[in-house]
C-alpha positions in Angstrom: 50.1 -41.6 30.2 50.2 -38.3 28.2 49.4 -34.9 29.7 46.2 -34.8 27.7 45.1 -38.2 29.1 45.9 -37.0 32.6 43.9 -33.9 32.1 41.0 -35.9 30.7 41.2 -38.3 33.7 40.9 -35.4 36.2 38.1 -33.6 34.4 36.0 -36.7 33.8 36.9 -38.6 37.0 35.2 -38.5 40.4 38.2 -37.5 42.5 37.6 -33.7 42.1 34.6 -31.6 42.7 32.9 -29.5 40.0 34.6 -26.4 41.4 38.0 -28.0 41.5 37.6 -29.1 37.9 36.7 -25.5 37.1 40.0 -24.4 38.6 41.8 -26.8 36.3 40.0 -25.4 33.3 40.9 -21.8 34.5 44.6 -22.7 35.1 44.9 -24.5 31.8 43.4 -21.6 29.8 40.4 -23.7 28.6 37.7 -21.2 29.3 35.5 -19.0 27.1 35.4 -15.2 27.6 32.7 -15.1 30.3 34.3 -17.8 32.5 37.7 -16.2 32.0 36.3 -12.9 33.2 34.5 -14.6 36.1 37.7 -16.3 37.3 39.6 -13.0 37.0 37.0 -11.4 39.3 37.1 -14.4 41.7 40.9 -14.2 41.9 40.9 -10.4 42.5 38.0 -10.3 45.0 38.5 -9.5 48.6 36.7 -11.7 51.2 33.5 -9.6 51.2 33.2 -9.7 47.4 34.3 -13.3 47.3 31.4 -14.1 49.6 29.0 -12.2 47.3 30.3 -14.1 44.3 29.7 -17.4 46.1 26.0 -16.7 46.1 25.9 -16.9 42.3 28.9 -19.2 41.7 29.3 -21.4 44.7 31.2 -24.2 43.0 33.7 -21.9 41.5 34.4 -20.0 44.7 34.7 -23.3 46.7 37.2 -24.5 44.0 39.1 -21.2 44.3 39.3 -21.5 48.0 40.6 -25.1 47.7 43.2 -23.8 45.2 44.3 -20.7 47.1 44.0 -21.9 50.7 43.8 -25.6 50.5 45.6 -28.6 49.1 44.1 -28.6 45.6 47.4 -27.8 43.8 49.1 -30.6 45.7 46.3 -33.1 44.8 46.4 -32.1 41.1 50.2 -32.6 41.0 49.7 -36.0 42.6 47.2 -36.7 39.7 50.0 -35.9 37.3 49.0 -32.3 36.3 51.7 -29.7 36.2 49.7 -26.8 37.5 
């Protein structure tokens, strides 16, 4: 399976949440300017501001927490993505 096929499988499959898929898009550089800026803000936010961001962007913040404090990176590598 090619890298593109693996990426497609992750993004279209049901094994990852909407927020986790957003992390993949962020890490792979597949975002437009607004979402790129949003992810930069999420990644730079302290806990208080991350909580505030979660009110408007709950999926993205949950995905970020899975990436930064959970096992998302490990699960993505198991799915064949080199992230």
